[in-house]
N, C-alpha and C positions, 0 to 999 in steps of 0.2 A: 123626651126620654133622656136620662142622664148618660153622659159618656162614661167610658171605663175610667178615665182619669178623674172625672168628677166623683164617681162612686168611691174610688180609692181615697180621694181627698177627704170626703165625708167620713169614711171609715177610720182614717188616720186621725182626724180631729177627735173622733169619739174615744179612741184608745189613748190618745195623748191627754185628754181630760181626765181619764180614769187612772192613768199610771204615769208618774213623773219619770220612771225608769224608761218606759217605752217612748215617752216624749223626747227624752235625751237621745235614745237610739235613732229615732227618726231624724233629729237634727244632725246627728253625727253623719248619717248617710248623705243627707242633703248638703252639708257643709263641705264634704269631700269634693263635690262637683260644682258648687255655687258659692261665691263669696257673699257674705251678708245674707245667708239663707234664712235666718229667723225673720228678718225684715221682709223679705220677699214672700215668705209663707203667710205673713199677716194679711196679705191681700188674697181673697179667694181666687180671683182671676189669675193672679201671678202664680199662686200655688198650683193651679191646674196646668198652667203653661210649663211650670217646672217639671211636673210629673209627665206631661206629654214629651218633653225633651228627653227625660230619662228613658221613657218607654221606647223611643226610637233610636237613641244613641247609646244608652247604657242600660240595656234590658236586664242585666244582672242586678243592678242597683234597684231597678223597678220591681223585680221579683222579690228582692229582700224586703222592700216596703210592703209588698202584698203579704208576705209572711208575717210581718209585724201586725198588719191590720187583721189578719185571720186568727191570731192567737186568742184563746178564750179570755174573757174578762176575769179578774180576780173575784173570788167569792166574797160576799159581804161579811163584815165582821159579825161574830156571834152576838145574839141578843136574847133577852128573856121575854117571853110572852105569857102573861098572866100567872105563870108559875112562881114568880117572885125570885127566881134564881136562874143561873145559866143552864140552859138545856140544849146547847149546841145550835145548829142551824134550824130555825123554824120557818116554814113556808106558810104564809097566809094568803087568802084570796080565794077565787073560785076555781073550778076545774078547767076553765078555759085557758088558764095561764100555763105556758110551757116552761119548765125549769130544767136547766142543764146541770150536769154534775151529780154525783151520788148525794142523795138527801133522804131524809125521813119526812114523808108528806102526810100530814094529818087532815088534809082537806077531804071531806066526805066521811071522816071518822065520827064515831059516837062516843061522847065524853060523859062519864058518870061522876067523876071527881076531877078536881083540877089536874091531877097527875096520873089518872088512870084512864085508859081508853083503848079502842080497837084501832090498830094501825094498818094503813094501806101502803105497802112499801113499793116504790118505783125505783128503777135503776136506769141511769143514762151513762153510756160509756163514751167518754171524749166529748169534745166541744162539737158544736154544729159545724161540720166541715164546709168549706166553700164549695166543694164538689156537690154537696146536696142542693145547692142553689143553682147548679149549672143545668143548661138544656143542651144536649149534644147537637141538636139541629142548629144551634147558634155558633157552634165551633166552625172556624173557617175551613173550607176545603184546601187540600194540600197545594193546589195550584195558586191559591190566593194568600198563602201564608207570607207574612211580611218578614224577610230575613233579619232585619235589624231588631225587630221585636222578639226574635226567637234565638238570639245568641250570636248572630253574625256581627263582627266588629266593624265599626265605620272606618272608612278611609278618608283621605283628604278631600275636601270639597273642590270641585272644579265648576266654574260658572257655566251654566247651560247644560250641565251633565247631571244624571241621576246621582243620588247619594252613594250608590254602589256601582262599580264598573260592571260590565257584562260578565256573565259566568264563563269561565274557561274550562273546557273539558279536561278532566284528569284521567290518568291512565287506569285508575281503579273504578271509574264510573260504571263500566259494564259489570264488574264483579259485584258491586252493591245492588245494581238492578237485578242481576241474576238471583241473588239471595232474596230480594223483595218479591220477585215473581214466583219463586219456587214454592213447593208445598212444604208444610201445611199452610192454611190461610193465616192462622195466628203464628207469630214468630217473634223472636227477640234478636235484633240486629244491632251490633255495636261497631261504629267506625272508630278505630283506635289510631292514635298518632301523637306526635309531640305537640306541645303548645304552639299555636299559630300555624299549624300545618294546613288549615282550611277545612277541618273536619265538619264543622257545623254547616257551612254553605254547601259542601259537597253532598252531605247526607240529605239536607232539605231539597236540593235539586233533584236527587235520585227519587225521593218520595213524590215530588211534584210531577215527575215524568211517568213514574210507574203507577201511582195511585192519585191521579190529579183531582178526582172528585171526592176522595175519601176525607171525612172530617178529621181534623187534627186537634188534639187536646194537649196543651203545654202547661203543666202545673208549675206554680212558683216554687222557689227553693224551700224545701222542708214541708211542702204541703201534704196533708194526709191523703194517701191514695187508696185507703182500705175500702172506701165506699164505691169505687169505680165499678166493680163487678155488678153490684146491685143496680147501679144507675144504668148500666148498659144491658142488663138482662132483658132478653126478649127482643132486642133490637136487631133487625135484619141487616141493615147496612153496616159494613165494617168501619172501623175507625183506627186512627193512629195515635198512640201515646208517645209524645215527643219528650225525651229526657236529655236535654243538653247538659253536659258535665254530669254524667251518670252518678258519680261518687256522692253527690249531694242529695240524691234521691233514693238512697239505699237504706235498708235496715228496718226490721220489724219494730225496733224500739223507737225509731223516728217516724213510724207510720209510713215508711217508704216501700220501695220494691224489695220483695224477698221471694224465695222460690214458690211458696204456696200461692201468694198473690199473683205472681207471674203466670203460674199454671192456670189460675182462674181466668186471667185476662186472655192468654193465648187460646185457651179453650173456647172462649167466646169469639175467636177470630180477630182479636185485637193485634195489630202490628206494633210492637214496641220498638222504636228506633231511638238509639242513644249515641252520644259521643263520649269518649273517655280519653283523657290525657295519659300518656304512657307512665309518667311518674305517679299519677293517681292509681293506675292499674296495679302497680307494685304494692301500694299501701292497702288497697282493697283486697287484693289476693291474700294478704297476710292477716286479714281481719275476719270476724265471723260473718260479715256481710259478703265475703268473697264467694260464697257458695253459689250465688245467683249467676256469677260469671260462667260457671260450668254449663249453663243453659243457653249461652249466647252464641250467635254466629258472628265471628269477628272478620272485619275487613280492615287491613292496615293501610293507612295513608301516609306516605313519606312527606316530610317537610320540604326536602329539597326537590325542586321541579326538574323533570326530564327535559332533554333538548326539544322533544316534540311539544311538550306543554309550553315551554318558553316561546317557541315559534308561534303557537296558537295565540299566546298572550300578545305577542308583538303584532299579530295580524288582526286583533280584535277591534281595532278602530277606536281605542280609548287611550288617551295620553298617559293615564295612570298606569295602565297595564304595560304599555310600551316602555315607560321609564323603569318600572319594576323589573321587567324582563332584561333590560339593559344593565341595571346596576346591582340587582340583588345577587347574593352569593349563595353559599350552602343553606342560609336561613330560608331561602325560597321566596317566591313572589307573594304568597299570602301573608307571610310574616312581615315582609317589607311594607306591604300596604297597611297592615293592621297596627304594627308596632311603630312605624314611622311617625305618625301624628303624636303618639305618646312620647316618643323620643324627643320630638320637637318641644313639647310642653315641658318635659323634664329639663331640657337645656335652657329654655327661656326663664323658668322659675329660679334657676341656679344663679342668675346674675345679681340677685339681692345680696347686700353686704353681709347679711347674717346666714347665708347659705354657702355657695361655692363660687364666689366672684372670680377667683383666679382660674378655676376649672372652666368656668363659662368663657373667660377671655382666651384661654388656650384653644378651646374648641373653635371659638370665633376666628382666631388667627389661622387655624387649619382650613376653615371654610373660606376665609378671605384669600388665602394663598391659592386655594383651588380655583376661586373665582378669577384670579389673575392668570390662570392657565397652568399652574404647577400641579398637575394631576399625579397621583400616586403618593407613596410614603414620603414624608418630609422629615429632615433632621430635627431632632429635639431642640438644638440650639437655635435653629431658624424660627421655630414656633415661639420660643422664649423671647427672642428679640422682637418678633412681630407683636406679641401680646403686650409688651411693655410700651407700645406706642399708643395704646388706647387711653385717652385722657378722660373718657366718660365712664370709666369703671372705677368704683370705689370698693375699699375693703380688701384689696389684694394682700395686705400685710397679715390678714387673718389666716392665710393658707399658704403653705410652702409649695414650690413647684412640684416636688415629689408627691405630696398629698393630693394636689390638684390633678396631676396626671393619673394617679391611682383611682381617683374618683371618676374621672372621665373614661377610664378604661374598663370600669365595671360593666358586666353584661346586664343590660336592662331587660326585664321580663323574660330572662333566660334565653334571649335571642340576639339582640343587637347592642353595640357599644357606641357611645358618643365619639370616642377615638379608638380606632383599632390599630394595634401594633403592626409595624411593617418590618420588624427585625432590625437589629443593630442600632437601637436607639432612635428609630424612626416611627412616625405616627401619621395616620390618615383620618380625616373626618369621615363620619358615616355618610355614604353617598346620598341618603335621603335628605340629610340636612343641607348638603351642598345644592341639590336640585331644588329644594324648597326655597332657598334664598335666591337662587338664580331666577326662579319663576315668580317669586313674591314681590310685593310692593312694600315700601316703608323700611326696608333694612338699610342701615347706614352704608354709604358708598365706601369703597375700600380706601383706607387711609393712605396718604402719600408715602409715608414711611414704609408701609407694607408693600406698596408698588415698587419702591426702591429696592427692598429686600428681594422681591420676586424677580425683578429684572436682573439683579446681580447674581442671584442663584442660577437663573437660566443661562446667563452669560458664562458662568464658570463651571457649571456642573452638567456634564453630558447626559445625565439621567433625565433632563428636562429639555423640551423643545423650545429653543430660544425664539424661533420664528413664530410659534404659536403664542408665546407670552407677549411678544412685541405687538403682534396683530391684535390680541385681546386688549392690551393696554391702549393702543391707538384708537380702537373702537370706543372704549370706555371714556377716554379723555375727549374724543370728538363729540360724543353725546353731551358731555358736560359743557364743552365750549359752545356748542350750538344753542344751549340754554342760556348763554351769556355768562357762564361761570368763568371768571378770570383765572381761577386755579386750574381749571381744565385746559385753558389756553396755554398757561405756563407749562403744564405737564406735557402737552403736545410739543411745545418748543424744545423742552429739555430732551424728550425722547428723540425727536428728529435730529437734534444736535449730536446725541450719543451715537446715532446711526450714520453720521456723516452727511446728513441731508441739510446742507447749509442754507439754501434758499428757503425751504419750508420752515426750518428752525427760526430764521430771522423773521419771517412773516408772523409766526405764532408768538414769538417773544415780544415783538413790537405791539401786537394786539394785547398781550398780557400786561405790558407796561402801561398801555393806554387805559387798561381796566383797573389800574391801581396796584398791580403786582410788582412790588419793588424788587423782588428777586429776578423777575423777568427783565426789569430795567438794567440790573447789574449784569446779567448774562448777555444781554444785547450790547451793552457798552463794551464788554470784553471782546465780543465778536468784531465790533467796529474798530477797536484798537488794533486787533490782530490784522485787520484789513488795511490799516493805516489811516482810517478816518477818525482821527483823534478829536477833531473839533466837534463832530456830531456826538461822539462817544461821551464827551465830558458831561453833557447834561444828564444822560441816563445814569452815568456812574455817580454823579452827585446825588441824584434821587435815591439811589440804593445806599450810598454811603451815609446819608442823613438818616436812613432807617436802621443803621447799625450794621451794614454789610461790610465787614472788615476787608474782604478781598476787593470789593468795589472801591473802598476808600484807598487801598494801596495803589490800585490801577489809576485812580484819579490823581493821586499824588505823583505818580510817574508821568502821567500826561501833563500835569501842571508843571512838574519839574522840567520836562522837555520844553514846555512853553516858556518857562522862566529863563532857561539857558538861551533860548532863541532871542528873547527880548533883551536880556543882559548883553548878548553879543551885539545887538543893534545899538544899545546905549554905549557900550565900550568903544565900538568902532566910530561912534560919533564923539569920542573924546570925553565922555563923562567918567571922571575918576572913580566915583563910588561904584558905578556899574562895572568898571574894570576890576575893582577890588572884590566885589561880590561874585563876579564871574570866576575869578581866580580861586576863591574859596570853594565854589561848586566843583571846579575842575580838580582841585587838590583832593577833595573828598572822594572823587571817583577814580583817583589814581593817575590822572593825567598831569604829572608833575611839570613837564616842560611847558605845556600850555598855561598852567597856573602861574609859573614863574614869569612868562611873557606878560600876562595881564597885571601881575603885581608891579612889574617894572613900569608898565604904562601908567598905573595909578601913582607911582612915585614921581614919574616925570611931570605929573600934573600937581605935585605937591600935596598929595593926599596922605597926611600923617598917620591916620588910623590903620593904614596897611602894614605898619611896622610889625605888629604881632604875627600876622599871617606870613610875612616874609621871613620872620625869625623861625616860625614853625617849619616852613619849607626848607630853610637852610639846615635846621636840626635833623630833619628827615634825610637830607642828603649827606649828613655827617660833617657838615661844615660848622663845627661848634663855635669857633671864634666869631664867624660872621653872624651866627644865630644869636650869640650873646650880645652883639652890638644892637641888632634890631630889637631884641627882647628888652634890653636895658632901656632903650628909648621908650618902648611902650609901657614898661613898668613905671618909669619916671613920670609918665603921663597919667598914672593912676590905674592902669590895666592890671587887675589882680590875677587874671588868668596868665598874662604874660609873665608876671612875677613868679608864679609857680613853675612855669616852663623854664625860666631862667635858672632856678635851683637845680633842675635836672641837667641842664647844660653844663653847669659848674661842677657837677658830680657830687652834690650834697646827698646825704643818706635818704633813701626812699622812705615814705611813710608806711609802706605795706611790705610784708614778707610774702613771697610767692606761695610758699607752702600753706601758710595760714590763710591767705586770701582765697586760694582755690579750694582748700579743704572746707572752708565755710560755705562756699557757693556750690560745691559738688553734690547736688541733689536733683530730684526730678524738676524742681522749680527752675534750675539752671542746668539743663541737660548737657550742654557743651562743656561745662567746667569739670565734669568727671574726667574727661580726656585730658584737659589741661592739668588737673591735679596728678593724673597718672604720668604725664610727661615730666612734671617736676620730680616725681619719685624716680623716674628712669634717669633723669639728669643727675640725681643725687645717689644713684647706685642701688636704690631699694627696688630691685626688679620684681620680686614677688608681689609687692604692694602695687607696683605699676601695672602688672598684669591684672590684678583684681579690679583696679580702677578702669582699665580699658574694657574689661568684660562688662562692668557696670554701665559704662558709657554706651556700649553696643545695645544693652537691654533698654537703655533710655531712648534708643533710636538714632545715635550719632554714628554715622558711617566712619568718621575719622577715628573713633575709638577702635573699631575693627581693624582699620588700616594700621594704626600704631602698634597694635598687638601683633599683627602679621609681620611688620618690620622688626619688632623685638625678637620674635621667634626665629626669624631669618638670621639675625645677628647671633642668636644663641645656638645656631647650628641645628635647627629643627625645621627643615624645609617642608616636610609633609604637613605638619600642623599649620605652618605658615601659609601654605597654599589654601587650606580650608578657610582661614580668616581673610585671605585676599579675595576669595570668591564671595564671602559674606559682604565685605566692604564694596566690592564691585557691584554686587546685586543691589546694594543700597545707593549706587550711583557715584561712588567716590572715584574721581578721575585718576589719581595716582595708582589706585588698586587696579583699575582697568589697564593702565599702562604696564604695570608689573606683569599682569597676566598675558598681555599681548607680546611682551618681550620674551616671555618663556611659554610658548604654546603648549608644551607638555604638561604644564600645570593645570590646564583645564580638563585633562582627561580624568574620568572617574575611576 
């Protein structure tokens, strides 16, 4: 015996062969739920599997295909029969052939001439309805009605669990049961509520409990109901007519439910049970089909769940219900469970470059930050920074941040949003999405840059629990490290270091360095330098420096510079003149003038002539111009061009550069310190307004000295209040003279 899906497949094949329009309609429905639907349909087995899936998961689509299959075939084109001209539709054959549709039938007629005869006229109203082929005893009893096949929406799948979570008693259950059990036997009951309130499952549950053995007929969308009374006439056992989404089953013109048909059915003891969305109720009420609503007994089902309903959901023993009870808001548990999977699909499809890649990335950022432990509304600027770290997202330039946020904030299915506003420019990811990612497999791990942002936000914003975020981070990094992930080891080391856990930080950074993480090598090298273990540190710093780590390279240079000084001291003390010369240069560069002079003299004592330039530079810095000229002349005469240039300065020859031109050229973000230098030139030359402008520019570039110079200028101009403001700014940036000025005048720190 053919299954229901097999029969539907065969019926669809037939109508698709007859009508290209219907074939296209079938493909449109299938393509909405399946990719490459036409290829799958080509295989009879695959086509049947497709229909089975729709029947259980998307019954509304299955019902639409049933409606397509039940539509009457188009009448054949007119043709002539013996008359030699067009006579309309002529039916030939014997009286055993059943013909549908209005027609003139000459079978059994007596013909005297080709165009004269006695006609036997038969009328047929409407196509052969699917109801005519039904046997009520084959309808399922209410206790066996499959919810997914009768309009209940699927939830997320959980391994080892049924497709639907257990039913949770609603506050209106008793009201529905009371209406169903009351007189008369035939009645019209409508469960009314907002979309995704749980109307369908609540109504089916009530019918199953009150009328468990009663047969239930659930017609497809748009199916002709007019023959039901004749089909049920004389039947002793009652039955239920199930009309999910009542608005699509109404109207005499559509062969649906209308007052006269309803009266016939209820007169036969039929219990008509329907669901109706509130927005559809308003539309139906204002139409001619609305008269049938006057005959209904309404029971309203709120979408928002009561405290008692939520507690029953939490105690039902199903993780889906417990999660929904914990995270759903005014939309209610039923909406959370039904719309959540659709919300997930909407978000996943959006990542394609031709859809909403930036919107997808912003939602992902909100989810990832929640995974880090930042629960609650997140500042928009934090989301923007986080989403910019995703290197695997393409097409961001196609969509502005404003457009992406507007898309993500749209209400889906009239219930939920991907991002919900938290006020004052803050956003929060839909809880369903966060929970789905936390439970699921295969979602990318949180990016390191996102973790950095989350930890910094938790550290600086009291709205978040820093301890929770650090605990979450440690657990995530440890899981990665235990899998042998060097990046996880590095993250553990950096986290421990930021929390002051030196021993643990060193352990994980060492393991990270051994796993090839050059950043770990650099951070470990720094820790060792700070502890005075420079010899061991050098190898780690060199590894990081060779990988392009500038900080490590600088530290390595300092370590090597210290080693250079030590070994030059050894050489100089062993009377090597070149070592003494080089040691003097190193000391002069670090400002140790007396020590430098000592070693220059040691080099001279050993007859080391190349030391002349260095001795001349030292003398010039001390202001001993005549002595400097002697040394530099010696070096210049030996061909030292650097010494020759210095000699010109010593002799007072004109400089090659004007200070104003020099610092004006360099006073930009590329040379941030020179803005202050240029301002100082302006101040020295009495152009104080221009000096102030340059000092302010320098402060904006990040130069604390610019703020200090402006404070000093304001002090000189007799503006102490504004000067205090700029001293504070300079001190806040670490300038020592500004701190000293504030310390000498304690009253200046008062607000």
